[in-house]
Residue frames as qw, qx, qy, qz and C-alpha x, y, z in Angstrom:
[[0.467, 0.622, -0.392, -0.492, 95.81, 51.52, -107.48],
 [0.899, -0.003, 0.431, -0.078, 95.48, 48.06, -109.04],
 [0.736, 0.625, -0.228, 0.129, 98.68, 47.84, -111.02],
 [0.849, -0.300, -0.056, 0.431, 102.22, 46.81, -110.18],
 [0.160, 0.962, -0.119, 0.185, 103.81, 50.23, -109.85],
 [0.816, -0.087, -0.141, 0.554, 107.55, 50.43, -109.48],
 [0.286, -0.746, -0.011, 0.601, 109.68, 53.34, -108.27],
 [0.164, -0.353, 0.459, 0.799, 110.11, 55.82, -111.10],
 [0.214, 0.466, 0.799, 0.314, 106.98, 54.76, -113.03],
 [0.100, 0.054, -0.058, -0.992, 105.04, 57.67, -114.51],
 [0.066, 0.519, 0.847, -0.091, 101.28, 57.88, -113.87],
 [0.158, -0.179, -0.170, -0.956, 98.73, 60.32, -115.28],
 [0.033, 0.417, 0.828, -0.373, 95.65, 60.54, -113.07],
 [0.152, -0.315, -0.404, -0.845, 92.58, 61.93, -114.80],
 [0.582, -0.618, -0.341, -0.403, 90.24, 63.14, -112.08],
 [0.332, 0.237, -0.631, 0.661, 91.65, 64.25, -108.72],
 [0.627, -0.512, -0.063, -0.584, 88.56, 63.67, -106.59],
 [0.721, -0.500, 0.405, -0.256, 88.47, 61.11, -103.78],
 [0.966, 0.099, 0.205, 0.124, 89.58, 58.12, -105.88],
 [0.606, 0.690, -0.131, 0.373, 92.15, 60.09, -107.82],
 [0.146, -0.807, 0.415, -0.395, 93.71, 61.69, -104.74],
 [0.844, -0.362, 0.377, -0.118, 93.82, 58.31, -102.99],
 [0.907, 0.340, 0.097, 0.231, 95.58, 56.87, -106.04],
 [0.311, 0.821, -0.272, 0.394, 98.08, 59.75, -106.01],
 [0.497, -0.691, 0.445, -0.277, 98.94, 59.07, -102.36],
 [0.925, -0.118, 0.361, 0.018, 99.44, 55.34, -102.97],
 [0.771, 0.573, -0.002, 0.278, 101.40, 55.83, -106.21],
 [0.091, 0.848, -0.370, 0.369, 103.76, 58.28, -104.50],
 [0.683, -0.541, 0.452, -0.192, 104.23, 55.90, -101.57],
 [0.931, 0.104, 0.319, 0.144, 105.32, 53.26, -104.09],
 [0.458, -0.440, 0.376, 0.675, 107.83, 55.66, -105.66],
 [0.432, 0.536, 0.578, 0.439, 105.91, 56.54, -108.82],
 [0.070, -0.197, 0.036, 0.977, 105.72, 60.03, -110.29],
 [0.196, 0.615, 0.762, -0.053, 102.20, 61.37, -110.77],
 [0.031, -0.040, -0.232, -0.971, 100.69, 64.02, -113.01],
 [0.172, 0.497, 0.767, -0.368, 97.11, 65.05, -112.15],
 [0.078, -0.188, -0.454, -0.867, 94.42, 66.42, -114.48],
 [0.040, -0.541, -0.783, 0.306, 91.14, 67.81, -113.16],
 [0.029, 0.692, 0.404, 0.598, 88.46, 70.47, -113.64],
 [0.498, -0.837, -0.220, -0.061, 88.59, 71.56, -109.98],
 [0.282, 0.737, -0.387, 0.477, 91.42, 73.90, -108.96],
 [0.547, -0.606, 0.424, -0.392, 91.11, 72.89, -105.27],
 [0.987, -0.026, 0.161, -0.008, 91.54, 69.23, -106.21],
 [0.716, 0.553, -0.188, 0.382, 94.68, 70.10, -108.16],
 [0.110, -0.764, 0.421, -0.476, 96.04, 72.03, -105.18],
 [0.812, -0.387, 0.374, -0.228, 95.51, 68.93, -103.03],
 [0.944, 0.295, -0.003, 0.147, 97.17, 66.79, -105.72],
 [0.381, 0.718, -0.373, 0.448, 100.28, 69.01, -105.46],
 [0.452, -0.631, 0.458, -0.433, 100.27, 68.75, -101.66],
 [0.922, -0.138, 0.330, -0.150, 100.00, 64.96, -101.99],
 [0.566, -0.411, 0.589, 0.406, 103.01, 64.81, -104.32],
 [0.690, 0.630, 0.334, 0.121, 101.93, 65.30, -107.93],
 [0.540, -0.224, 0.240, 0.775, 104.94, 66.51, -109.88],
 [0.052, 0.023, -0.333, -0.941, 102.66, 68.50, -112.18],
 [0.298, 0.510, 0.725, -0.352, 98.98, 69.37, -112.50],
 [0.010, 0.113, 0.523, 0.845, 96.77, 70.45, -115.39],
 [0.364, 0.394, 0.491, -0.687, 93.42, 72.19, -115.16],
 [0.090, 0.229, 0.815, 0.525, 90.90, 71.03, -117.74],
 [0.272, 0.196, 0.217, -0.917, 87.96, 73.30, -118.48],
 [0.625, 0.365, 0.608, -0.326, 85.89, 70.89, -120.58],
 [0.533, 0.713, -0.221, -0.399, 87.10, 71.71, -124.09],
 [0.970, 0.080, 0.202, 0.108, 88.24, 68.65, -126.06],
 [0.601, 0.686, -0.185, 0.366, 91.02, 70.54, -127.88],
 [0.274, -0.801, 0.414, -0.333, 92.42, 71.46, -124.48],
 [0.898, -0.275, 0.342, -0.028, 92.94, 67.77, -123.65],
 [0.843, 0.439, 0.038, 0.307, 95.04, 67.35, -126.79],
 [0.179, 0.830, -0.296, 0.437, 97.19, 70.31, -125.70],
 [0.625, -0.621, 0.406, -0.243, 97.63, 68.79, -122.23],
 [0.964, 0.025, 0.240, 0.115, 98.65, 65.44, -123.73],
 [0.637, 0.661, -0.094, 0.385, 101.10, 67.16, -126.08],
 [0.115, -0.832, 0.368, -0.398, 102.64, 69.10, -123.18],
 [0.806, -0.432, 0.388, -0.117, 103.00, 65.99, -121.02],
 [0.926, 0.272, 0.133, 0.225, 104.61, 64.09, -123.91],
 [0.402, 0.790, -0.208, 0.413, 107.05, 66.96, -124.52],
 [0.273, -0.756, 0.429, -0.413, 108.04, 67.26, -120.85],
 [0.616, -0.388, 0.632, -0.267, 107.90, 63.64, -119.67],
 [0.221, 0.253, -0.876, -0.345, 107.56, 61.31, -122.66],
 [0.642, -0.212, -0.634, -0.376, 105.40, 58.19, -122.57],
 [0.446, -0.439, 0.491, -0.606, 103.81, 57.11, -119.30],
 [0.076, 0.103, -0.989, 0.079, 103.35, 53.73, -117.66],
 [0.014, -0.483, -0.854, 0.193, 99.80, 54.19, -116.39],
 [0.239, -0.280, -0.167, -0.915, 96.78, 56.33, -117.23],
 [0.105, -0.312, -0.856, 0.398, 94.44, 56.14, -114.23],
 [0.225, -0.349, -0.350, -0.840, 90.94, 57.39, -115.04],
 [0.038, -0.317, -0.790, 0.523, 88.52, 58.22, -112.26],
 [0.268, 0.194, -0.045, -0.943, 86.24, 60.46, -114.33],
 [0.441, 0.308, 0.840, -0.071, 84.31, 57.67, -116.04],
 [0.439, 0.779, 0.098, -0.437, 83.92, 59.99, -119.05],
 [0.825, 0.197, 0.390, 0.359, 85.23, 58.33, -122.26],
 [0.412, 0.847, 0.101, 0.321, 85.74, 61.67, -124.04],
 [0.264, -0.907, 0.310, -0.105, 88.09, 62.76, -121.28],
 [0.757, -0.393, 0.505, 0.132, 90.13, 59.54, -121.36],
 [0.837, 0.435, 0.274, 0.187, 90.60, 58.64, -125.04],
 [0.340, 0.901, -0.200, 0.181, 92.94, 61.61, -125.77],
 [0.386, -0.747, 0.533, -0.100, 95.36, 60.30, -123.11],
 [0.965, 0.026, 0.261, 0.021, 95.82, 56.81, -124.64],
 [0.691, 0.641, -0.176, 0.283, 98.63, 57.95, -127.00],
 [0.174, -0.809, 0.468, -0.310, 100.65, 58.81, -123.88],
 [0.880, -0.317, 0.336, -0.109, 100.84, 55.16, -122.84],
 [0.002, -0.601, 0.765, 0.230, 104.12, 53.42, -123.53],
 [0.661, 0.131, -0.697, -0.244, 104.33, 49.92, -124.99],
 [0.534, -0.221, -0.788, 0.211, 102.83, 47.53, -122.39],
 [0.110, -0.191, 0.325, -0.920, 101.34, 50.51, -120.52],
 [0.106, -0.406, -0.891, 0.174, 98.17, 50.19, -118.47],
 [0.291, -0.366, -0.171, -0.867, 94.85, 52.01, -118.67],
 [0.110, -0.255, -0.851, 0.446, 93.03, 51.77, -115.34],
 [0.317, -0.432, -0.376, -0.756, 89.33, 52.54, -115.50],
 [0.102, -0.074, -0.768, 0.628, 88.05, 53.22, -111.98],
 [0.364, 0.278, 0.440, -0.772, 84.48, 53.15, -110.85],
 [0.450, 0.464, 0.760, 0.064, 81.34, 52.45, -112.84],
 [0.189, 0.185, 0.420, 0.868, 80.66, 54.32, -116.05],
 [0.268, 0.259, 0.262, -0.890, 78.10, 57.12, -116.09],
 [0.546, 0.474, 0.666, -0.184, 74.63, 56.32, -117.41],
 [0.556, 0.812, 0.098, -0.149, 74.67, 56.64, -121.18],
 [0.203, 0.810, -0.549, -0.024, 78.49, 56.28, -121.22],
 [0.846, -0.290, 0.438, -0.095, 78.71, 52.55, -120.52],
 [0.872, 0.359, 0.185, 0.276, 80.34, 51.83, -123.88],
 [0.333, -0.783, 0.284, 0.441, 83.93, 52.96, -124.13],
 [0.763, 0.644, -0.007, 0.049, 85.21, 53.49, -127.71],
 [0.590, -0.603, 0.388, 0.371, 88.88, 52.54, -127.88],
 [0.451, 0.732, -0.426, -0.281, 91.38, 53.08, -130.68],
 [0.975, -0.094, 0.200, -0.025, 91.97, 49.35, -131.24],
 [0.742, 0.551, -0.199, 0.325, 95.02, 49.83, -133.50],
 [0.010, 0.735, -0.453, 0.505, 96.82, 51.77, -130.77],
 [0.757, -0.430, 0.362, -0.333, 95.81, 49.28, -128.07],
 [0.983, 0.136, 0.096, 0.079, 97.08, 46.36, -130.16],
 [0.596, 0.660, -0.248, 0.383, 100.24, 48.02, -131.49],
 [0.021, -0.646, 0.521, -0.558, 101.38, 49.04, -127.99],
 [0.581, -0.171, -0.789, 0.104, 99.94, 45.97, -126.28],
 [0.217, -0.387, 0.301, -0.844, 98.15, 48.24, -123.83],
 [0.256, -0.268, -0.902, 0.220, 96.60, 46.51, -120.84],
 [0.367, -0.425, -0.120, -0.819, 93.12, 47.71, -119.85],
 [0.340, -0.185, -0.853, 0.351, 92.02, 46.98, -116.32],
 [0.397, -0.674, -0.317, -0.537, 88.85, 47.83, -114.45],
 [0.257, 0.069, -0.653, 0.709, 89.03, 49.03, -110.86],
 [0.415, -0.644, -0.528, -0.367, 85.84, 48.86, -108.80],
 [0.468, -0.825, 0.154, -0.278, 87.31, 49.25, -105.32],
 [0.124, 0.563, -0.775, 0.260, 90.24, 48.24, -103.17],
 [0.798, -0.202, -0.543, -0.167, 89.72, 44.61, -102.15],
 [0.666, -0.713, 0.113, -0.188, 89.86, 43.81, -98.45],
 [0.934, -0.062, 0.009, 0.353, 92.96, 41.66, -99.09],
 [0.501, 0.513, -0.058, 0.695, 94.89, 44.87, -99.89],
 [0.375, -0.882, -0.085, -0.272, 93.93, 46.69, -96.67],
 [0.812, -0.465, 0.033, 0.351, 96.95, 45.23, -94.84],
 [0.615, 0.249, 0.157, 0.732, 99.28, 46.83, -97.39],
 [0.015, -0.766, -0.160, -0.622, 97.60, 50.22, -97.01],
 [0.632, -0.767, -0.068, -0.084, 97.62, 49.98, -93.20],
 [0.821, -0.205, 0.058, 0.529, 101.30, 49.02, -93.29],
 [0.410, 0.462, 0.146, 0.773, 102.15, 52.04, -95.46],
 [0.294, -0.825, -0.136, -0.463, 100.16, 54.26, -93.07],
 [0.787, -0.597, -0.045, 0.148, 101.89, 52.81, -90.00],
 [0.737, -0.020, 0.120, 0.664, 105.30, 53.36, -91.63],
 [0.065, -0.755, -0.083, 0.647, 104.33, 56.98, -92.29],
 [0.317, -0.037, 0.636, 0.703, 104.61, 56.51, -96.06],
 [0.102, -0.470, -0.566, -0.670, 101.03, 57.59, -96.69],
 [0.066, 0.290, 0.531, -0.793, 98.69, 59.99, -94.98],
 [0.040, 0.465, 0.768, 0.439, 95.13, 59.83, -96.23],
 [0.088, -0.638, -0.478, 0.597, 93.91, 62.74, -94.06],
 [0.052, 0.423, -0.209, -0.880, 94.40, 65.33, -96.86],
 [0.063, -0.155, -0.839, -0.518, 92.24, 63.16, -99.15],
 [0.059, -0.614, -0.749, 0.243, 89.22, 63.89, -96.94],
 [0.058, 0.471, 0.280, 0.835, 87.23, 66.83, -98.27],
 [0.367, -0.340, 0.287, -0.817, 84.64, 66.95, -95.51],
 [0.059, -0.176, -0.961, 0.206, 82.57, 64.85, -93.16],
 [0.415, -0.193, -0.233, -0.858, 78.78, 64.91, -93.31],
 [0.531, 0.028, 0.653, -0.540, 75.63, 63.57, -91.73],
 [0.299, 0.226, 0.900, 0.221, 73.63, 60.81, -93.43],
 [0.258, 0.772, 0.507, -0.285, 70.98, 63.49, -93.95],
 [0.078, 0.807, -0.237, -0.535, 73.36, 65.50, -96.15],
 [0.593, -0.042, 0.721, 0.357, 74.00, 62.71, -98.67],
 [0.491, 0.716, 0.478, 0.133, 71.80, 64.19, -101.42],
 [0.049, 0.981, -0.121, -0.142, 73.64, 67.52, -101.21],
 [0.464, -0.550, 0.615, 0.323, 76.96, 65.68, -101.30],
 [0.625, 0.283, 0.667, 0.290, 75.95, 63.77, -104.45],
 [0.334, 0.912, 0.237, 0.032, 74.95, 67.04, -106.08],
 [0.199, -0.886, 0.352, 0.225, 78.28, 68.59, -105.13],
 [0.571, -0.256, 0.704, 0.336, 80.16, 65.58, -106.55],
 [0.580, 0.529, 0.583, 0.211, 78.16, 65.60, -109.79],
 [0.222, 0.972, 0.055, 0.056, 79.12, 69.26, -110.25],
 [0.769, 0.260, -0.221, 0.541, 82.81, 68.42, -109.58],
 [0.157, -0.853, 0.123, -0.482, 82.91, 70.78, -106.59],
 [0.817, -0.561, 0.132, 0.014, 84.34, 68.35, -104.05],
 [0.348, 0.731, -0.568, 0.148, 88.09, 68.21, -103.61],
 [0.047, 0.313, -0.902, 0.293, 88.51, 64.74, -102.13],
 [0.343, -0.272, -0.897, -0.064, 86.45, 62.13, -100.32],
 [0.467, -0.420, 0.083, -0.773, 83.25, 62.94, -98.51],
 [0.307, 0.006, -0.915, 0.260, 82.88, 60.80, -95.40],
 [0.590, -0.539, -0.282, -0.530, 79.61, 60.08, -93.62],
 [0.360, 0.139, -0.749, 0.539, 80.33, 60.07, -89.90],
 [0.317, 0.038, 0.491, -0.811, 76.97, 61.05, -88.38],
 [0.199, -0.158, -0.901, -0.352, 74.12, 58.58, -88.64],
 [0.187, -0.623, -0.745, 0.151, 71.43, 60.05, -86.42]]
């Protein structure tokens, strides 16, 4: 997660697939508290196992997101980070009012085709001085930190793995991911 998390920081992760679950593991290792939101019940179960203090299932209805945001605000107040791995603007915008002053919106991955433009409520962004940061991938310079946390037993990325596949199964894996059926990372480990 590309932000300076401190112990006790509150993070809402939208999308608990491979990137989201990895972010949950790292945030917990750094002492942050994480709330996960996803459409996949199995992903939310993994998020709990990996340390999410609360999870919310989203079925695709926009009014439901507003209810989730309201519930989080009631229970936990403002949050420090909203970490989006969905790349779906309509799923992210409702969560911006949760961000505290100087909070951070992390947008992970590349936007979906036709969704490259992200409409932001500029008044809210300015009034709260919200920082917006893109996250493409973990840079190699950060690998040492992750390996150190793994060696110290502070993170275990094994539960983030959904399944391993052959290179010949990639198309099926993409289909599964596009239908939000995977609960974690799919790893290609067979190349012949």
